[in-house]
C-alpha positions in Angstrom: -92.2 -72.1 87.4 -89.1 -70.7 85.4 -89.8 -69.5 82.0 -87.2 -71.9 80.5 -89.8 -74.9 81.8 -92.5 -74.4 79.6 -90.8 -73.6 76.3 -90.2 -76.0 73.5 -86.9 -76.8 73.1 -86.9 -76.7 69.2 -86.3 -73.4 67.8 -89.6 -72.1 65.7 -86.8 -71.4 63.1 -86.0 -74.9 62.6 -90.0 -75.9 62.7 -90.4 -73.9 60.2 -87.8 -75.5 58.1 -89.0 -78.6 59.1 -92.8 -78.1 58.0 -91.3 -76.6 54.6 -89.7 -80.0 54.2 -92.9 -82.4 55.2 -94.0 -80.0 52.6 -91.9 -80.4 49.6 -92.0 -83.9 50.4 -95.7 -84.1 50.0 -95.5 -82.4 46.9 -92.5 -84.7 45.3 -94.6 -87.7 45.4 -97.8 -86.2 44.5 -96.4 -85.1 41.4 -94.8 -88.5 41.0 -98.8 -89.8 41.8 -97.9 -91.9 44.8 -100.6 -92.1 47.2 -99.9 -90.4 50.7 -101.5 -93.7 53.1 -102.2 -93.8 56.9 -101.9 -96.9 59.0 -102.3 -97.4 63.1 -99.9 -97.0 65.1 -100.8 -99.8 67.5 -100.2 -103.0 66.5 -101.1 -106.9 68.3 -97.6 -108.0 67.7 -94.0 -106.8 67.9 -91.6 -106.0 65.3 -89.8 -109.5 64.0 -86.4 -107.6 63.1 -84.1 -108.7 65.6 -82.5 -105.4 65.7 -85.0 -103.1 67.0 -86.8 -103.6 70.2 -90.6 -102.5 70.2 -92.5 -100.1 72.7 -95.4 -101.9 74.7 -98.5 -100.6 76.1 -101.9 -101.9 76.8 -105.6 -100.7 75.9 -108.3 -101.2 78.4 -110.1 -103.9 77.8 -108.5 -105.6 74.2 -104.9 -106.3 76.1 -101.1 -106.0 75.2 -100.1 -103.5 72.2 -97.0 -102.5 70.5 -96.1 -99.5 69.3 -94.9 -99.3 65.5 -90.9 -99.4 64.7 -92.0 -98.4 61.0 -95.4 -98.6 59.1 -93.7 -101.2 56.8 -96.0 -104.6 57.6 -99.1 -102.5 57.2 -97.9 -100.3 54.3 -96.8 -104.3 52.4 -100.7 -105.3 53.3 -101.7 -102.3 51.4 -99.3 -103.0 48.6 -100.6 -106.8 48.3 -104.1 -105.4 47.9 -103.3 -103.3 45.1 -102.7 -99.7 46.0 -99.9 -99.5 44.3 -97.4 -96.6 44.6 -97.6 -95.3 48.6 -95.8 -93.0 51.0 -96.1 -92.2 54.7 -95.1 -89.4 56.8 -95.4 -91.9 60.4 -94.4 -91.5 63.8 -93.0 -94.4 65.1 -91.4 -95.6 68.0 -87.8 -98.1 69.1 -87.2 -98.9 72.3 -83.5 -98.9 73.6 -82.5 -95.9 71.4 -81.8 -92.4 72.8 -79.0 -90.2 72.0 -77.0 -87.4 70.5 -79.1 -88.2 67.3 -81.9 -90.8 68.3 -85.1 -90.4 70.5 -87.1 -92.9 70.9 -90.0 -91.7 68.7 -89.5 -89.7 65.9 -90.6 -88.9 62.1 -89.7 -91.9 59.8 -90.7 -90.8 56.1 -91.3 -94.0 54.2 -92.6 -95.3 50.6 -92.8 -98.1 48.1 -92.6 -98.0 44.2 -93.8 -100.8 42.5 -91.3 -102.1 39.9 -88.0 -100.1 41.3 -84.7 -101.9 42.1 -82.4 -101.1 44.3 -80.5 -98.4 41.6 -83.3 -96.5 41.0 -84.5 -96.3 44.5 -80.9 -95.1 45.7 -81.7 -92.7 42.7 -84.9 -91.6 44.0 -83.5 -91.4 48.0 -81.1 -89.2 46.5 -82.9 -86.4 44.3 -85.4 -86.3 46.9 -83.2 -85.9 49.9 -81.0 -83.2 47.5 -84.6 -81.4 46.9 -84.7 -81.1 50.6 -81.4 -80.2 52.3 -79.7 -78.4 49.0 -82.0 -74.8 49.6 -80.3 -74.7 52.9 -76.7 -75.9 52.0 -74.1 -77.0 49.0 -73.6 -80.9 48.4 -71.3 -82.4 46.1 -72.2 -85.4 44.0 -74.0 -88.7 45.6 -71.4 -91.5 45.9 -71.8 -95.2 46.1 -69.7 -97.8 48.2 -70.5 -101.0 49.0 -70.8 -102.1 52.3 -67.2 -104.1 51.8 -65.8 -101.0 50.0 -66.7 -98.4 52.5 -65.3 -100.8 55.5 -62.1 -101.7 54.0 -61.5 -98.6 52.8 -62.0 -96.5 56.6 -61.6 -99.6 59.2 -58.6 -101.8 57.2 -60.8 -105.1 57.2 -62.8 -106.9 54.9 -66.0 -107.3 56.6 -67.3 -110.4 54.8 -63.9 -112.5 55.7 -62.7 -111.1 59.1 -63.3 -113.4 62.1 -65.2 -112.0 65.6 -62.1 -111.9 67.3 -60.2 -109.9 64.2 -62.9 -107.2 64.1 -62.8 -107.2 67.8 -59.3 -106.6 67.5 -60.1 -103.8 64.9 -62.2 -102.0 67.1 -59.9 -101.7 69.5 -57.1 -100.6 67.3 -60.0 -97.5 66.6 -59.9 -97.0 69.7 -63.6 -98.3 70.7 -63.9 -99.4 74.1 -65.8 -103.0 74.1 -68.1 -104.1 76.9 -67.3 -107.1 78.8 -67.7 -109.9 77.7 -66.7 -108.9 74.0 -69.3 -109.3 71.5 -68.5 -112.9 70.1 -71.3 -112.6 66.7 -70.1 -111.3 63.6 -73.1 -109.0 63.1 -72.4 -107.7 66.8 -68.9 -107.0 66.0 -70.2 -105.3 62.6 -72.7 -103.4 64.0 -70.4 -102.1 66.7 -67.7 -101.3 63.5 -70.1 -99.4 61.3 -71.9 -97.3 63.9 -68.6 -96.2 65.9 -65.7 -96.3 62.9 -66.8 -96.1 59.6 -70.2 -94.4 59.7 -68.8 -91.5 61.5 -66.7 -90.6 58.4 -68.9 -91.3 55.7 -71.1 -88.5 53.6 -68.7 -85.7 54.3 -70.0 -82.6 52.1 -72.4 -85.6 50.3 -74.9 -88.2 50.0 -73.0 -91.7 50.7 -74.7 -94.7 49.5 -73.7 -97.7 51.3 -74.7 -101.0 49.7 -75.0 -104.7 49.1 -74.8 -105.9 52.8 -73.9 -108.6 54.7 -76.5 -111.4 54.0 -76.6 -112.2 57.2 -78.0 -108.5 57.9 -80.3 -108.6 55.0 -83.5 -108.0 57.4 -86.0 -108.6 54.3 -84.1 -107.0 52.0 -83.5 -110.0 48.8 -80.6 -111.8 48.4 -78.5 -110.3 45.4 -79.1 -112.9 42.3 -75.2 -112.2 41.2 -73.2 -112.2 44.8 -75.0 -114.9 47.2 -72.9 -113.1 50.0 -74.5 -110.0 50.3 -78.1 -108.7 50.0 -79.4 -105.8 48.2 -79.8 -103.5 51.1 -78.6 -99.7 51.1 -78.4 -96.8 53.5 -77.5 -93.6 53.1 -75.0 -91.3 55.1 -74.7 -87.9 55.0 -72.0 -85.9 57.6 -71.2 -89.6 59.6 -75.6 -89.4 59.8 -77.3 -92.4 58.9 -80.1 -90.8 57.5 -82.5 -93.4 55.3 
């Protein structure tokens, strides 16, 4: 066996930074009386989000189980039981996700704040991420863009009004090779546009929040009362990478 066969792929200096960040995360929530919880990784049912694929496994004598894609459902049971504000640093699993920035198994920080709206949650996400990142690099002030503003500005097309064929044309115009057959659903085209054209250009040296997603991509987010075409969902980008 060669020396390189047994060594971990993560540098020890990076593991120390990671451990420090997790410690800072726990200190942040402890100072705000947000309780840390731990929920099961194994579940009887798969995730209901059509955009996520669950990893299946089996338990001898008990049948089929699935590894959690996030602790969302279990944590919401705790909320319904009166837990109050809670957070979790969880190991989660998603099938079909492997690449330069994705592994099928990864660590996810998930939290819930009673009475917070999307605006307050964005503020808290910015506060926490800034606290974790700034000891290691400087950041410009955070910015917020609606989904529509971001796609219009970068891709030059209206994501709420354009047809699938128009979205396909925009993808080709920006050098994206479409699969055969080309995606015909609007959401598939929008996902491809965001992941290949828009997302990589977001968050250059700063935290960039994208909010007010099309209602068809609401998942479990609430539809916005004043604009039923969009939902109160947001994502956070830094240097072209989706962080939250």
